[in-house]
PALOKE-913684 format. One record per residue (C-alpha): x, y, z; residue in three letters. Coordinates in Angstrom, 1 decimal. Example, Ala and Ser with C-alpha at 12.3 -4.5 7.8 and 13.67 -1.06 7.14 Angstrom:
<pt><u>12.3</u><v>-4.5</v><w>7.8</w><resn>Ala</resn></pt>
<pt><u>13.7</u><v>-1.1</v><w>7.1</w><resn>Ser</resn></pt>
END
This chain:
<pt><u>149.0</u><v>62.2</v><w>105.8</w><resn>Met</resn></pt>
<pt><u>146.0</u><v>64.3</v><w>104.8</w><resn>Glu</resn></pt>
<pt><u>146.9</u><v>67.5</v><w>103.0</w><resn>Lys</resn></pt>
<pt><u>145.8</u><v>70.6</v><w>105.0</w><resn>Ser</resn></pt>
<pt><u>143.0</u><v>72.6</v><w>103.3</w><resn>Lys</resn></pt>
<pt><u>143.5</u><v>76.1</v><w>102.1</w><resn>Gln</resn></pt>
<pt><u>141.3</u><v>78.7</v><w>103.8</w><resn>Ser</resn></pt>
<pt><u>138.4</u><v>80.4</v><w>102.0</w><resn>Leu</resn></pt>
<pt><u>136.4</u><v>83.4</v><w>103.1</w><resn>Ser</resn></pt>
<pt><u>132.8</u><v>83.7</v><w>101.9</w><resn>Ile</resn></pt>
<pt><u>131.2</u><v>87.0</v><w>102.5</w><resn>Ile</resn></pt>
<pt><u>127.6</u><v>87.9</v><w>101.9</w><resn>Lys</resn></pt>
<pt><u>126.4</u><v>91.5</v><w>101.9</w><resn>Ile</resn></pt>
<pt><u>122.8</u><v>92.6</v><w>102.3</w><resn>Gly</resn></pt>
<pt><u>120.7</u><v>95.2</v><w>100.5</w><resn>Gly</resn></pt>
<pt><u>121.5</u><v>98.0</v><w>103.0</w><resn>Asn</resn></pt>
<pt><u>125.1</u><v>98.0</v><w>102.0</w><resn>Ile</resn></pt>
<pt><u>124.2</u><v>97.7</v><w>98.3</w><resn>Ile</resn></pt>
<pt><u>121.7</u><v>100.6</v><w>98.6</w><resn>Asp</resn></pt>
<pt><u>124.3</u><v>103.0</v><w>100.1</w><resn>Asn</resn></pt>
<pt><u>127.0</u><v>103.9</v><w>97.6</w><resn>Pro</resn></pt>
<pt><u>129.4</u><v>105.2</v><w>100.2</w><resn>Thr</resn></pt>
<pt><u>128.9</u><v>102.2</v><w>102.5</w><resn>Glu</resn></pt>
<pt><u>129.4</u><v>99.9</v><w>99.5</w><resn>Leu</resn></pt>
<pt><u>132.6</u><v>101.6</v><w>98.5</w><resn>Ala</resn></pt>
<pt><u>134.0</u><v>101.3</v><w>102.0</w><resn>His</resn></pt>
<pt><u>133.0</u><v>97.6</v><w>102.1</w><resn>Phe</resn></pt>
<pt><u>134.6</u><v>96.8</v><w>98.8</w><resn>Leu</resn></pt>
<pt><u>137.8</u><v>98.5</v><w>99.8</w><resn>Ala</resn></pt>
<pt><u>137.8</u><v>96.4</v><w>103.0</w><resn>Asp</resn></pt>
<pt><u>136.9</u><v>93.2</v><w>101.0</w><resn>Phe</resn></pt>
<pt><u>139.7</u><v>93.8</v><w>98.5</w><resn>Ser</resn></pt>
<pt><u>142.2</u><v>93.8</v><w>101.4</w><resn>Lys</resn></pt>
<pt><u>141.2</u><v>90.4</v><w>102.7</w><resn>Ile</resn></pt>
<pt><u>144.1</u><v>88.1</v><w>101.9</w><resn>Glu</resn></pt>
<pt><u>143.7</u><v>84.6</v><w>100.4</w><resn>Gly</resn></pt>
<pt><u>140.8</u><v>82.9</v><w>98.7</w><resn>Asn</resn></pt>
<pt><u>137.5</u><v>84.7</v><w>98.9</w><resn>Lys</resn></pt>
<pt><u>134.0</u><v>84.8</v><w>97.4</w><resn>Ile</resn></pt>
<pt><u>131.5</u><v>87.6</v><w>97.5</w><resn>Leu</resn></pt>
<pt><u>127.7</u><v>87.0</v><w>97.5</w><resn>Val</resn></pt>
<pt><u>125.4</u><v>90.0</v><w>97.2</w><resn>His</resn></pt>
<pt><u>121.6</u><v>90.5</v><w>97.6</w><resn>Gly</resn></pt>
<pt><u>119.6</u><v>93.0</v><w>95.6</w><resn>Gly</resn></pt>
<pt><u>118.6</u><v>95.9</v><w>97.9</w><resn>Gly</resn></pt>
<pt><u>115.8</u><v>98.2</v><w>96.9</w><resn>Lys</resn></pt>
<pt><u>116.9</u><v>98.8</v><w>93.3</w><resn>Ser</resn></pt>
<pt><u>114.7</u><v>96.0</v><w>92.0</w><resn>Ala</resn></pt>
<pt><u>111.7</u><v>97.3</v><w>93.8</w><resn>Thr</resn></pt>
<pt><u>112.3</u><v>100.8</v><w>92.6</w><resn>Lys</resn></pt>
<pt><u>112.7</u><v>99.6</v><w>89.0</w><resn>Met</resn></pt>
<pt><u>109.6</u><v>97.5</v><w>89.2</w><resn>Ala</resn></pt>
<pt><u>107.5</u><v>100.4</v><w>90.5</w><resn>Gln</resn></pt>
<pt><u>108.9</u><v>102.7</v><w>87.8</w><resn>Ser</resn></pt>
<pt><u>107.4</u><v>100.4</v><w>85.2</w><resn>Ile</resn></pt>
<pt><u>104.1</u><v>99.9</v><w>87.0</w><resn>Gly</resn></pt>
<pt><u>104.7</u><v>96.6</v><w>88.7</w><resn>Leu</resn></pt>
<pt><u>103.5</u><v>96.2</v><w>92.3</w><resn>Val</resn></pt>
<pt><u>106.1</u><v>94.1</v><w>94.3</w><resn>Pro</resn></pt>
<pt><u>104.4</u><v>91.3</v><w>96.3</w><resn>Gln</resn></pt>
<pt><u>105.9</u><v>90.0</v><w>99.6</w><resn>Met</resn></pt>
<pt><u>104.7</u><v>87.1</v><w>101.8</w><resn>Ile</resn></pt>
<pt><u>106.4</u><v>86.6</v><w>105.1</w><resn>Asp</resn></pt>
<pt><u>109.3</u><v>88.8</v><w>104.0</w><resn>Gly</resn></pt>
<pt><u>109.9</u><v>86.8</v><w>100.9</w><resn>Arg</resn></pt>
<pt><u>109.4</u><v>88.2</v><w>97.4</w><resn>Arg</resn></pt>
<pt><u>106.8</u><v>86.7</v><w>95.1</w><resn>Ile</resn></pt>
<pt><u>108.5</u><v>86.5</v><w>91.7</w><resn>Thr</resn></pt>
<pt><u>106.2</u><v>86.5</v><w>88.7</w><resn>Asp</resn></pt>
<pt><u>107.5</u><v>86.6</v><w>85.2</w><resn>Lys</resn></pt>
<pt><u>107.7</u><v>90.5</v><w>84.9</w><resn>Pro</resn></pt>
<pt><u>109.3</u><v>90.7</v><w>88.3</w><resn>Met</resn></pt>
<pt><u>111.8</u><v>88.0</v><w>87.4</w><resn>Leu</resn></pt>
<pt><u>112.9</u><v>90.1</v><w>84.3</w><resn>Asp</resn></pt>
<pt><u>113.5</u><v>93.0</v><w>86.7</w><resn>Val</resn></pt>
<pt><u>115.5</u><v>91.1</v><w>89.3</w><resn>Val</resn></pt>
<pt><u>117.7</u><v>89.4</v><w>86.7</w><resn>Val</resn></pt>
<pt><u>118.4</u><v>92.8</v><w>85.1</w><resn>Met</resn></pt>
<pt><u>119.2</u><v>94.5</v><w>88.4</w><resn>Ile</resn></pt>
<pt><u>120.9</u><v>91.7</v><w>90.4</w><resn>Tyr</resn></pt>
<pt><u>122.8</u><v>89.9</v><w>87.6</w><resn>Ala</resn></pt>
<pt><u>123.3</u><v>93.0</v><w>85.5</w><resn>Gly</resn></pt>
<pt><u>123.6</u><v>96.5</v><w>87.2</w><resn>Glu</resn></pt>
<pt><u>124.5</u><v>95.5</v><w>90.7</w><resn>Ile</resn></pt>
<pt><u>126.8</u><v>92.6</v><w>89.9</w><resn>Asn</resn></pt>
<pt><u>128.8</u><v>94.4</v><w>87.2</w><resn>Lys</resn></pt>
<pt><u>129.2</u><v>97.6</v><w>89.2</w><resn>Asn</resn></pt>
<pt><u>130.5</u><v>95.5</v><w>92.2</w><resn>Val</resn></pt>
<pt><u>132.9</u><v>93.6</v><w>89.9</w><resn>Val</resn></pt>
<pt><u>134.1</u><v>96.9</v><w>88.3</w><resn>Ala</resn></pt>
<pt><u>134.8</u><v>98.5</v><w>91.7</w><resn>Gln</resn></pt>
<pt><u>136.7</u><v>95.5</v><w>92.8</w><resn>Leu</resn></pt>
<pt><u>138.8</u><v>95.6</v><w>89.7</w><resn>Gln</resn></pt>
<pt><u>139.6</u><v>99.2</v><w>90.6</w><resn>Ala</resn></pt>
<pt><u>141.1</u><v>97.8</v><w>93.8</w><resn>His</resn></pt>
<pt><u>143.2</u><v>95.3</v><w>91.9</w><resn>Asn</resn></pt>
<pt><u>140.9</u><v>92.4</v><w>93.0</w><resn>Thr</resn></pt>
<pt><u>140.5</u><v>90.1</v><w>90.0</w><resn>Asn</resn></pt>
<pt><u>136.7</u><v>89.6</v><w>90.4</w><resn>Ala</resn></pt>
<pt><u>134.4</u><v>87.8</v><w>88.0</w><resn>Met</resn></pt>
<pt><u>130.6</u><v>88.1</v><w>88.3</w><resn>Gly</resn></pt>
<pt><u>128.4</u><v>85.0</v><w>88.2</w><resn>Phe</resn></pt>
<pt><u>124.8</u><v>83.9</v><w>88.3</w><resn>Ser</resn></pt>
<pt><u>124.1</u><v>80.3</v><w>89.1</w><resn>Gly</resn></pt>
<pt><u>123.6</u><v>79.6</v><w>85.4</w><resn>Ala</resn></pt>
<pt><u>127.2</u><v>80.6</v><w>84.5</w><resn>Asp</resn></pt>
<pt><u>129.2</u><v>77.4</v><w>84.3</w><resn>Gly</resn></pt>
<pt><u>126.2</u><v>75.6</v><w>85.9</w><resn>Asn</resn></pt>
<pt><u>127.6</u><v>76.9</v><w>89.2</w><resn>Leu</resn></pt>
<pt><u>124.4</u><v>76.8</v><w>91.2</w><resn>Ile</resn></pt>
<pt><u>121.4</u><v>74.6</v><w>90.1</w><resn>Gln</resn></pt>
<pt><u>118.0</u><v>75.1</v><w>91.8</w><resn>Ser</resn></pt>
<pt><u>114.5</u><v>73.8</v><w>91.5</w><resn>Thr</resn></pt>
<pt><u>111.5</u><v>76.0</v><w>91.4</w><resn>Lys</resn></pt>
<pt><u>110.0</u><v>76.3</v><w>94.9</w><resn>Arg</resn></pt>
<pt><u>107.1</u><v>73.9</v><w>95.5</w><resn>Asp</resn></pt>
<pt><u>105.0</u><v>75.1</v><w>98.4</w><resn>His</resn></pt>
<pt><u>101.7</u><v>73.5</v><w>99.5</w><resn>Pro</resn></pt>
<pt><u>99.8</u><v>76.8</v><w>99.8</w><resn>Thr</resn></pt>
<pt><u>101.9</u><v>79.7</v><w>98.3</w><resn>Ile</resn></pt>
<pt><u>102.9</u><v>80.1</v><w>94.7</w><resn>Asp</resn></pt>
<pt><u>106.2</u><v>82.0</v><w>95.0</w><resn>Tyr</resn></pt>
<pt><u>106.6</u><v>82.1</v><w>91.3</w><resn>Gly</resn></pt>
<pt><u>110.1</u><v>81.9</v><w>89.8</w><resn>Phe</resn></pt>
<pt><u>111.8</u><v>81.4</v><w>93.1</w><resn>Val</resn></pt>
<pt><u>114.6</u><v>78.8</v><w>93.4</w><resn>Gly</resn></pt>
<pt><u>115.7</u><v>76.4</v><w>96.1</w><resn>Asp</resn></pt>
<pt><u>119.3</u><v>75.4</v><w>95.7</w><resn>Val</resn></pt>
<pt><u>120.0</u><v>71.8</v><w>94.9</w><resn>Gln</resn></pt>
<pt><u>123.6</u><v>71.5</v><w>93.7</w><resn>Lys</resn></pt>
<pt><u>126.8</u><v>73.6</v><w>93.5</w><resn>Val</resn></pt>
<pt><u>129.4</u><v>72.9</v><w>90.9</w><resn>Asn</resn></pt>
<pt><u>132.3</u><v>72.5</v><w>93.4</w><resn>Thr</resn></pt>
<pt><u>135.0</u><v>71.4</v><w>90.9</w><resn>Pro</resn></pt>
<pt><u>134.5</u><v>74.5</v><w>88.8</w><resn>Leu</resn></pt>
<pt><u>134.3</u><v>76.7</v><w>91.9</w><resn>Leu</resn></pt>
<pt><u>137.6</u><v>75.2</v><w>93.1</w><resn>Glu</resn></pt>
<pt><u>139.2</u><v>75.8</v><w>89.6</w><resn>Thr</resn></pt>
<pt><u>138.2</u><v>79.4</v><w>89.6</w><resn>Leu</resn></pt>
<pt><u>139.5</u><v>80.1</v><w>93.1</w><resn>Ile</resn></pt>
<pt><u>142.8</u><v>78.2</v><w>92.4</w><resn>Asn</resn></pt>
<pt><u>143.2</u><v>80.4</v><w>89.3</w><resn>Ser</resn></pt>
<pt><u>143.2</u><v>83.5</v><w>91.4</w><resn>Gly</resn></pt>
<pt><u>139.6</u><v>84.6</v><w>90.5</w><resn>Ile</resn></pt>
<pt><u>137.4</u><v>86.2</v><w>93.1</w><resn>Val</resn></pt>
<pt><u>133.8</u><v>85.0</v><w>92.2</w><resn>Pro</resn></pt>
<pt><u>131.0</u><v>87.5</v><w>92.8</w><resn>Val</resn></pt>
<pt><u>127.6</u><v>85.8</v><w>93.0</w><resn>Phe</resn></pt>
<pt><u>124.3</u><v>87.5</v><w>92.6</w><resn>Cys</resn></pt>
<pt><u>121.0</u><v>86.1</v><w>93.8</w><resn>Ala</resn></pt>
<pt><u>120.0</u><v>84.4</v><w>90.6</w><resn>Ile</resn></pt>
<pt><u>120.2</u><v>80.6</v><w>89.9</w><resn>Thr</resn></pt>
<pt><u>118.8</u><v>78.3</v><w>87.2</w><resn>His</resn></pt>
<pt><u>117.0</u><v>75.0</v><w>86.9</w><resn>Asp</resn></pt>
<pt><u>119.2</u><v>73.4</v><w>84.1</w><resn>Lys</resn></pt>
<pt><u>116.1</u><v>73.6</v><w>81.8</w><resn>Asn</resn></pt>
<pt><u>116.6</u><v>77.1</v><w>80.7</w><resn>Gly</resn></pt>
<pt><u>114.7</u><v>78.8</v><w>83.5</w><resn>Gln</resn></pt>
<pt><u>116.4</u><v>81.5</v><w>85.7</w><resn>Leu</resn></pt>
<pt><u>115.2</u><v>81.7</v><w>89.3</w><resn>Leu</resn></pt>
<pt><u>115.3</u><v>84.4</v><w>92.0</w><resn>Asn</resn></pt>
<pt><u>117.1</u><v>82.8</v><w>95.0</w><resn>Thr</resn></pt>
<pt><u>117.7</u><v>84.0</v><w>98.6</w><resn>Asn</resn></pt>
<pt><u>121.3</u><v>85.4</v><w>98.8</w><resn>Ala</resn></pt>
<pt><u>121.8</u><v>84.1</v><w>102.4</w><resn>Asp</resn></pt>
<pt><u>120.9</u><v>80.6</v><w>101.2</w><resn>Thr</resn></pt>
<pt><u>123.3</u><v>80.9</v><w>98.2</w><resn>Ile</resn></pt>
<pt><u>126.1</u><v>82.0</v><w>100.6</w><resn>Ala</resn></pt>
<pt><u>125.5</u><v>79.0</v><w>102.9</w><resn>Ser</resn></pt>
<pt><u>125.1</u><v>76.5</v><w>100.1</w><resn>Glu</resn></pt>
<pt><u>128.4</u><v>77.7</v><w>98.5</w><resn>Leu</resn></pt>
<pt><u>130.0</u><v>77.5</v><w>101.9</w><resn>Ala</resn></pt>
<pt><u>128.8</u><v>73.9</v><w>102.5</w><resn>Ile</resn></pt>
<pt><u>129.9</u><v>72.8</v><w>99.0</w><resn>Ala</resn></pt>
<pt><u>133.3</u><v>74.5</v><w>99.2</w><resn>Ala</resn></pt>
<pt><u>134.0</u><v>73.0</v><w>102.7</w><resn>Ser</resn></pt>
<pt><u>134.7</u><v>69.7</v><w>100.9</w><resn>Glu</resn></pt>
<pt><u>137.9</u><v>71.2</v><w>99.6</w><resn>Val</resn></pt>
<pt><u>138.6</u><v>74.4</v><w>101.6</w><resn>Phe</resn></pt>
<pt><u>138.5</u><v>75.4</v><w>105.3</w><resn>Glu</resn></pt>
<pt><u>135.5</u><v>77.8</v><w>105.0</w><resn>Val</resn></pt>
<pt><u>134.7</u><v>80.9</v><w>107.1</w><resn>Thr</resn></pt>
<pt><u>131.2</u><v>82.4</v><w>106.3</w><resn>Leu</resn></pt>
<pt><u>130.6</u><v>86.1</v><w>107.1</w><resn>Asn</resn></pt>
<pt><u>127.2</u><v>87.7</v><w>106.9</w><resn>Tyr</resn></pt>
<pt><u>127.7</u><v>91.5</v><w>106.7</w><resn>Cys</resn></pt>
<pt><u>124.9</u><v>93.9</v><w>107.3</w><resn>Phe</resn></pt>
<pt><u>124.3</u><v>97.3</v><w>108.8</w><resn>Glu</resn></pt>
<pt><u>124.1</u><v>96.2</v><w>112.4</w><resn>Lys</resn></pt>
<pt><u>127.0</u><v>95.1</v><w>114.7</w><resn>Ala</resn></pt>
<pt><u>125.6</u><v>91.6</v><w>115.1</w><resn>Gly</resn></pt>
<pt><u>122.6</u><v>89.7</v><w>116.3</w><resn>Val</resn></pt>
<pt><u>120.9</u><v>92.0</v><w>118.8</w><resn>Leu</resn></pt>
<pt><u>118.6</u><v>91.2</v><w>121.7</w><resn>Thr</resn></pt>
<pt><u>117.1</u><v>94.7</v><w>121.2</w><resn>Asp</resn></pt>
<pt><u>116.9</u><v>96.0</v><w>117.6</w><resn>Val</resn></pt>
<pt><u>117.0</u><v>99.6</v><w>118.8</w><resn>Glu</resn></pt>
<pt><u>120.1</u><v>99.1</v><w>120.9</w><resn>Asp</resn></pt>
<pt><u>123.4</u><v>98.6</v><w>119.0</w><resn>Glu</resn></pt>
<pt><u>125.1</u><v>97.6</v><w>122.3</w><resn>Asn</resn></pt>
<pt><u>122.9</u><v>94.6</v><w>122.8</w><resn>Ser</resn></pt>
<pt><u>125.0</u><v>92.3</v><w>120.5</w><resn>Val</resn></pt>
<pt><u>125.0</u><v>88.6</v><w>121.4</w><resn>Ile</resn></pt>
<pt><u>128.7</u><v>87.8</v><w>121.1</w><resn>Arg</resn></pt>
<pt><u>128.2</u><v>84.0</v><w>120.7</w><resn>Gln</resn></pt>
<pt><u>125.3</u><v>81.9</v><w>119.9</w><resn>Ile</resn></pt>
<pt><u>125.2</u><v>78.1</v><w>120.0</w><resn>Asn</resn></pt>
<pt><u>122.2</u><v>75.8</v><w>119.2</w><resn>Ser</resn></pt>
<pt><u>121.0</u><v>75.7</v><w>122.8</w><resn>Ala</resn></pt>
<pt><u>121.0</u><v>79.4</v><w>123.3</w><resn>Leu</resn></pt>
<pt><u>119.4</u><v>79.9</v><w>119.9</w><resn>Tyr</resn></pt>
<pt><u>116.4</u><v>77.7</v><w>120.9</w><resn>Ser</resn></pt>
<pt><u>116.1</u><v>79.6</v><w>124.2</w><resn>Gln</resn></pt>
<pt><u>116.3</u><v>83.1</v><w>122.5</w><resn>Leu</resn></pt>
<pt><u>113.6</u><v>82.1</v><w>120.0</w><resn>Lys</resn></pt>
<pt><u>111.3</u><v>80.9</v><w>122.7</w><resn>Glu</resn></pt>
<pt><u>111.8</u><v>84.2</v><w>124.6</w><resn>Glu</resn></pt>
<pt><u>111.1</u><v>86.1</v><w>121.4</w><resn>Gly</resn></pt>
<pt><u>114.5</u><v>87.9</v><w>121.6</w><resn>Ala</resn></pt>
<pt><u>115.2</u><v>86.6</v><w>118.1</w><resn>Ile</resn></pt>
<pt><u>112.4</u><v>86.7</v><w>115.6</w><resn>His</resn></pt>
<pt><u>111.3</u><v>87.5</v><w>112.0</w><resn>Ser</resn></pt>
<pt><u>114.0</u><v>87.9</v><w>109.4</w><resn>Gly</resn></pt>
<pt><u>116.9</u><v>86.8</v><w>111.7</w><resn>Met</resn></pt>
<pt><u>115.4</u><v>83.3</v><w>112.2</w><resn>Ile</resn></pt>
<pt><u>115.9</u><v>82.1</v><w>108.5</w><resn>Pro</resn></pt>
<pt><u>119.4</u><v>83.7</v><w>108.6</w><resn>Lys</resn></pt>
<pt><u>120.4</u><v>81.8</v><w>111.8</w><resn>Leu</resn></pt>
<pt><u>118.7</u><v>78.6</v><w>110.6</w><resn>Asp</resn></pt>
<pt><u>121.0</u><v>78.8</v><w>107.5</w><resn>Asn</resn></pt>
<pt><u>124.0</u><v>79.3</v><w>109.8</w><resn>Cys</resn></pt>
<pt><u>123.3</u><v>76.2</v><w>111.9</w><resn>Phe</resn></pt>
<pt><u>122.6</u><v>74.1</v><w>108.8</w><resn>Asn</resn></pt>
<pt><u>126.0</u><v>75.2</v><w>107.3</w><resn>Ser</resn></pt>
<pt><u>127.9</u><v>74.4</v><w>110.5</w><resn>Leu</resn></pt>
<pt><u>126.3</u><v>71.0</v><w>110.7</w><resn>Ser</resn></pt>
<pt><u>127.5</u><v>70.3</v><w>107.2</w><resn>Lys</resn></pt>
<pt><u>131.2</u><v>71.2</v><w>107.5</w><resn>Gly</resn></pt>
<pt><u>131.6</u><v>75.0</v><w>107.5</w><resn>Val</resn></pt>
<pt><u>134.2</u><v>75.9</v><w>110.0</w><resn>Gln</resn></pt>
<pt><u>133.2</u><v>79.3</v><w>111.4</w><resn>Lys</resn></pt>
<pt><u>130.4</u><v>81.8</v><w>110.9</w><resn>Ile</resn></pt>
<pt><u>130.2</u><v>85.4</v><w>111.9</w><resn>Lys</resn></pt>
<pt><u>127.3</u><v>88.0</v><w>111.6</w><resn>Ile</resn></pt>
<pt><u>128.0</u><v>91.7</v><w>111.9</w><resn>Gly</resn></pt>
<pt><u>129.0</u><v>95.0</v><w>110.4</w><resn>His</resn></pt>
<pt><u>131.7</u><v>94.7</v><w>107.7</w><resn>His</resn></pt>
<pt><u>134.2</u><v>96.4</v><w>110.0</w><resn>Arg</resn></pt>
<pt><u>134.7</u><v>92.9</v><w>111.4</w><resn>Met</resn></pt>
<pt><u>136.5</u><v>92.0</v><w>108.2</w><resn>Leu</resn></pt>
<pt><u>139.5</u><v>94.3</v><w>108.8</w><resn>Lys</resn></pt>
<pt><u>139.4</u><v>94.3</v><w>112.6</w><resn>Asn</resn></pt>
<pt><u>139.5</u><v>90.9</v><w>114.3</w><resn>Ser</resn></pt>
<pt><u>138.6</u><v>92.7</v><w>117.6</w><resn>Glu</resn></pt>
<pt><u>135.4</u><v>94.3</v><w>116.3</w><resn>Ala</resn></pt>
<pt><u>132.2</u><v>93.3</v><w>118.1</w><resn>Ile</resn></pt>
<pt><u>130.1</u><v>90.8</v><w>116.1</w><resn>Cys</resn></pt>
<pt><u>128.2</u><v>87.6</v><w>116.7</w><resn>Thr</resn></pt>
<pt><u>130.0</u><v>84.2</v><w>116.3</w><resn>Ser</resn></pt>
<pt><u>127.8</u><v>81.2</v><w>115.6</w><resn>Ile</resn></pt>
<pt><u>128.8</u><v>77.7</v><w>116.8</w><resn>Glu</resn></pt>
<pt><u>127.0</u><v>74.4</v><w>117.1</w><resn>Leu</resn></pt>
END
């Protein structure tokens, strides 16, 4: 008889939580109370942009994605893998959560390739190729709570700026080989909204058919599309459940949020 898998919660937080110290403190208190195996993935927030501007760099974005030249890479590594990651780990330790901070380079946990785009040079931006699932499993089974920042590597000595939503979904897909994985995307809204201005317009459940329809109608657009594309990709590759919403959903199973299913 096949042994039942342990459950694993993977939670990704966006920049709006990172940028607000009070909100971040509340989130980390809630996160520390989640029982069982868990992984935290964090984005970078506005700190990298602020730091870049303070030293005279002009951040460049194309279609909402950051162009990462060498000076910008130095800044994002310093802020994401350094300041933010270590502060989050320290705060979790204060809540008796035995967290350990990682970039993709640590233990070769997440290997990427530099993005190859036909028309746009994104610079040092990585697309995830491979997750070191055996090491991830060992860490989790040792009682460690991994905290991942949005930096990976190419196994040739080059660090790469990598989308944190994608890191969360690739970790979830890889871990679903050995765990029963729930993926939660936490941000400042209550869920996926049909009207960005109306917090009460949360779509409680989205499946692939409804997603296609909402995209056609223009009810879901811009930054939410890559997020949801990631979700459906994860579900098709073994992830059990995905939720998008405010982090209050972590401690209250009745909280309004959006559940994603195939």
